[in-house]
PyMOL CGO cylinders between C-alpha atoms (Angstrom):
from pymol import cmd
from pymol.cgo import CYLINDER

trace = [
    CYLINDER, -23.11, 2.35, -8.87, -21.49, -0.94, -9.74, 0.3, 1, 1, 1, 1, 1, 1,
    CYLINDER, -21.49, -0.94, -9.74, -21.17, -4.42, -8.15, 0.3, 1, 1, 1, 1, 1, 1,
    CYLINDER, -21.17, -4.42, -8.15, -17.80, -4.96, -6.45, 0.3, 1, 1, 1, 1, 1, 1,
    CYLINDER, -17.80, -4.96, -6.45, -16.23, -8.21, -7.67, 0.3, 1, 1, 1, 1, 1, 1,
    CYLINDER, -16.23, -8.21, -7.67, -17.47, -11.17, -5.04, 0.3, 1, 1, 1, 1, 1, 1,
    CYLINDER, -17.47, -11.17, -5.04, -13.54, -12.07, -4.17, 0.3, 1, 1, 1, 1, 1, 1,
    CYLINDER, -13.54, -12.07, -4.17, -13.28, -9.00, -2.92, 0.3, 1, 1, 1, 1, 1, 1,
    CYLINDER, -13.28, -9.00, -2.92, -16.57, -8.88, -0.97, 0.3, 1, 1, 1, 1, 1, 1,
    CYLINDER, -16.57, -8.88, -0.97, -15.66, -12.18, 0.30, 0.3, 1, 1, 1, 1, 1, 1,
    CYLINDER, -15.66, -12.18, 0.30, -12.06, -10.66, 1.31, 0.3, 1, 1, 1, 1, 1, 1,
    CYLINDER, -12.06, -10.66, 1.31, -13.55, -7.87, 2.81, 0.3, 1, 1, 1, 1, 1, 1,
    CYLINDER, -13.55, -7.87, 2.81, -16.52, -10.29, 5.25, 0.3, 1, 1, 1, 1, 1, 1,
    CYLINDER, -16.52, -10.29, 5.25, -12.69, -11.97, 6.11, 0.3, 1, 1, 1, 1, 1, 1,
    CYLINDER, -12.69, -11.97, 6.11, -11.08, -8.84, 7.76, 0.3, 1, 1, 1, 1, 1, 1,
    CYLINDER, -11.08, -8.84, 7.76, -14.21, -7.92, 9.35, 0.3, 1, 1, 1, 1, 1, 1,
    CYLINDER, -14.21, -7.92, 9.35, -14.73, -11.37, 10.97, 0.3, 1, 1, 1, 1, 1, 1,
    CYLINDER, -14.73, -11.37, 10.97, -10.72, -11.28, 11.78, 0.3, 1, 1, 1, 1, 1, 1,
    CYLINDER, -10.72, -11.28, 11.78, -11.61, -7.90, 13.05, 0.3, 1, 1, 1, 1, 1, 1,
    CYLINDER, -11.61, -7.90, 13.05, -14.27, -8.59, 15.27, 0.3, 1, 1, 1, 1, 1, 1,
    CYLINDER, -14.27, -8.59, 15.27, -12.48, -11.46, 17.01, 0.3, 1, 1, 1, 1, 1, 1,
    CYLINDER, -12.48, -11.46, 17.01, -9.76, -9.35, 17.64, 0.3, 1, 1, 1, 1, 1, 1,
    CYLINDER, -9.76, -9.35, 17.64, -11.89, -6.94, 19.40, 0.3, 1, 1, 1, 1, 1, 1,
    CYLINDER, -11.89, -6.94, 19.40, -13.58, -9.88, 21.43, 0.3, 1, 1, 1, 1, 1, 1,
    CYLINDER, -13.58, -9.88, 21.43, -10.04, -10.68, 22.17, 0.3, 1, 1, 1, 1, 1, 1,
    CYLINDER, -10.04, -10.68, 22.17, -9.18, -6.95, 23.56, 0.3, 1, 1, 1, 1, 1, 1,
    CYLINDER, -9.18, -6.95, 23.56, -12.13, -7.38, 25.56, 0.3, 1, 1, 1, 1, 1, 1,
    CYLINDER, -12.13, -7.38, 25.56, -11.50, -10.42, 27.29, 0.3, 1, 1, 1, 1, 1, 1,
    CYLINDER, -11.50, -10.42, 27.29, -7.70, -9.57, 27.77, 0.3, 1, 1, 1, 1, 1, 1,
    CYLINDER, -7.70, -9.57, 27.77, -9.08, -6.66, 29.54, 0.3, 1, 1, 1, 1, 1, 1,
    CYLINDER, -9.08, -6.66, 29.54, -11.14, -8.44, 31.68, 0.3, 1, 1, 1, 1, 1, 1,
    CYLINDER, -11.14, -8.44, 31.68, -8.47, -10.67, 32.29, 0.3, 1, 1, 1, 1, 1, 1,
    CYLINDER, -8.47, -10.67, 32.29, -6.19, -7.86, 33.65, 0.3, 1, 1, 1, 1, 1, 1,
    CYLINDER, -6.19, -7.86, 33.65, -8.95, -6.10, 35.61, 0.3, 1, 1, 1, 1, 1, 1,
    CYLINDER, -8.95, -6.10, 35.61, -9.65, -9.49, 37.71, 0.3, 1, 1, 1, 1, 1, 1,
    CYLINDER, -9.65, -9.49, 37.71, -5.79, -10.65, 38.04, 0.3, 1, 1, 1, 1, 1, 1,
    CYLINDER, -5.79, -10.65, 38.04, -4.41, -10.81, 41.50, 0.3, 1, 1, 1, 1, 1, 1,
    CYLINDER, -4.41, -10.81, 41.50, -1.45, -8.34, 41.60, 0.3, 1, 1, 1, 1, 1, 1,
    CYLINDER, -1.45, -8.34, 41.60, 1.32, -10.18, 41.17, 0.3, 1, 1, 1, 1, 1, 1,
    CYLINDER, 1.32, -10.18, 41.17, -0.11, -11.09, 37.65, 0.3, 1, 1, 1, 1, 1, 1,
    CYLINDER, -0.11, -11.09, 37.65, -1.35, -6.96, 36.78, 0.3, 1, 1, 1, 1, 1, 1,
    CYLINDER, -1.35, -6.96, 36.78, 1.75, -6.40, 34.95, 0.3, 1, 1, 1, 1, 1, 1,
    CYLINDER, 1.75, -6.40, 34.95, 2.23, -9.39, 32.58, 0.3, 1, 1, 1, 1, 1, 1,
    CYLINDER, 2.23, -9.39, 32.58, -2.00, -9.19, 31.82, 0.3, 1, 1, 1, 1, 1, 1,
    CYLINDER, -2.00, -9.19, 31.82, -1.65, -6.04, 31.30, 0.3, 1, 1, 1, 1, 1, 1,
    CYLINDER, -1.65, -6.04, 31.30, 1.25, -6.21, 28.52, 0.3, 1, 1, 1, 1, 1, 1,
    CYLINDER, 1.25, -6.21, 28.52, -1.22, -9.31, 27.47, 0.3, 1, 1, 1, 1, 1, 1,
    CYLINDER, -1.22, -9.31, 27.47, -4.06, -6.54, 27.15, 0.3, 1, 1, 1, 1, 1, 1,
    CYLINDER, -4.06, -6.54, 27.15, -2.07, -3.77, 25.04, 0.3, 1, 1, 1, 1, 1, 1,
    CYLINDER, -2.07, -3.77, 25.04, -0.80, -6.46, 22.28, 0.3, 1, 1, 1, 1, 1, 1,
    CYLINDER, -0.80, -6.46, 22.28, -4.61, -7.35, 21.88, 0.3, 1, 1, 1, 1, 1, 1,
    CYLINDER, -4.61, -7.35, 21.88, -5.17, -3.99, 21.09, 0.3, 1, 1, 1, 1, 1, 1,
    CYLINDER, -5.17, -3.99, 21.09, -2.36, -3.67, 18.89, 0.3, 1, 1, 1, 1, 1, 1,
    CYLINDER, -2.36, -3.67, 18.89, -3.76, -6.48, 17.23, 0.3, 1, 1, 1, 1, 1, 1,
    CYLINDER, -3.76, -6.48, 17.23, -7.24, -5.33, 17.05, 0.3, 1, 1, 1, 1, 1, 1,
    CYLINDER, -7.24, -5.33, 17.05, -6.45, -1.61, 15.77, 0.3, 1, 1, 1, 1, 1, 1,
    CYLINDER, -6.45, -1.61, 15.77, -4.13, -3.83, 12.84, 0.3, 1, 1, 1, 1, 1, 1,
    CYLINDER, -4.13, -3.83, 12.84, -7.26, -5.85, 12.07, 0.3, 1, 1, 1, 1, 1, 1,
    CYLINDER, -7.26, -5.85, 12.07, -9.24, -2.60, 11.98, 0.3, 1, 1, 1, 1, 1, 1,
    CYLINDER, -9.24, -2.60, 11.98, -6.75, -1.22, 9.46, 0.3, 1, 1, 1, 1, 1, 1,
    CYLINDER, -6.75, -1.22, 9.46, -6.76, -3.92, 6.83, 0.3, 1, 1, 1, 1, 1, 1,
    CYLINDER, -6.76, -3.92, 6.83, -10.61, -4.51, 7.30, 0.3, 1, 1, 1, 1, 1, 1,
    CYLINDER, -10.61, -4.51, 7.30, -10.75, -0.35, 6.23, 0.3, 1, 1, 1, 1, 1, 1,
    CYLINDER, -10.75, -0.35, 6.23, -8.16, -0.83, 3.99, 0.3, 1, 1, 1, 1, 1, 1,
    CYLINDER, -8.16, -0.83, 3.99, -10.41, -3.65, 2.27, 0.3, 1, 1, 1, 1, 1, 1,
    CYLINDER, -10.41, -3.65, 2.27, -13.61, -1.44, 2.72, 0.3, 1, 1, 1, 1, 1, 1,
    CYLINDER, -13.61, -1.44, 2.72, -12.01, 1.31, 0.66, 0.3, 1, 1, 1, 1, 1, 1,
    CYLINDER, -12.01, 1.31, 0.66, -11.26, -0.84, -1.89, 0.3, 1, 1, 1, 1, 1, 1,
    CYLINDER, -11.26, -0.84, -1.89, -15.08, -2.44, -2.18, 0.3, 1, 1, 1, 1, 1, 1,
    CYLINDER, -15.08, -2.44, -2.18, -15.93, 1.28, -2.07, 0.3, 1, 1, 1, 1, 1, 1,
    CYLINDER, -15.93, 1.28, -2.07, -14.05, 2.56, -4.76, 0.3, 1, 1, 1, 1, 1, 1,
    CYLINDER, -14.05, 2.56, -4.76, -14.78, -1.35, -6.58, 0.3, 1, 1, 1, 1, 1, 1,
    CYLINDER, -14.78, -1.35, -6.58, -18.66, -0.42, -6.46, 0.3, 1, 1, 1, 1, 1, 1,
    CYLINDER, -18.66, -0.42, -6.46, -17.90, 3.50, -7.53, 0.3, 1, 1, 1, 1, 1, 1,
    CYLINDER, -17.90, 3.50, -7.53, -19.96, 4.63, -3.82, 0.3, 1, 1, 1, 1, 1, 1,
]
cmd.load_cgo(trace, "trace")
C-alpha cells in the first residue's frame, strides 16, 4: 500500500466537508418545508429539492475523489 499524495488527500477532505455541509442544508430545507405555512410549502419544497440536487452533486464529487485516493493508495 502506498500513501496517496497529500494534495489529493486534502482535496478529498475538502469534498467531504462540502458534502457534509450540503447534507446539513438538505436537513434545514426539509425542516423549513415541513414547518412552512401552506402558502409557502410549494416554494419551500422547491428549495428542498434544489438542496437535494446540490447534496447529490457534492456526494458524487466526493465519491470520485475517494476513488482517486483509493487508486493512488492501491487499496
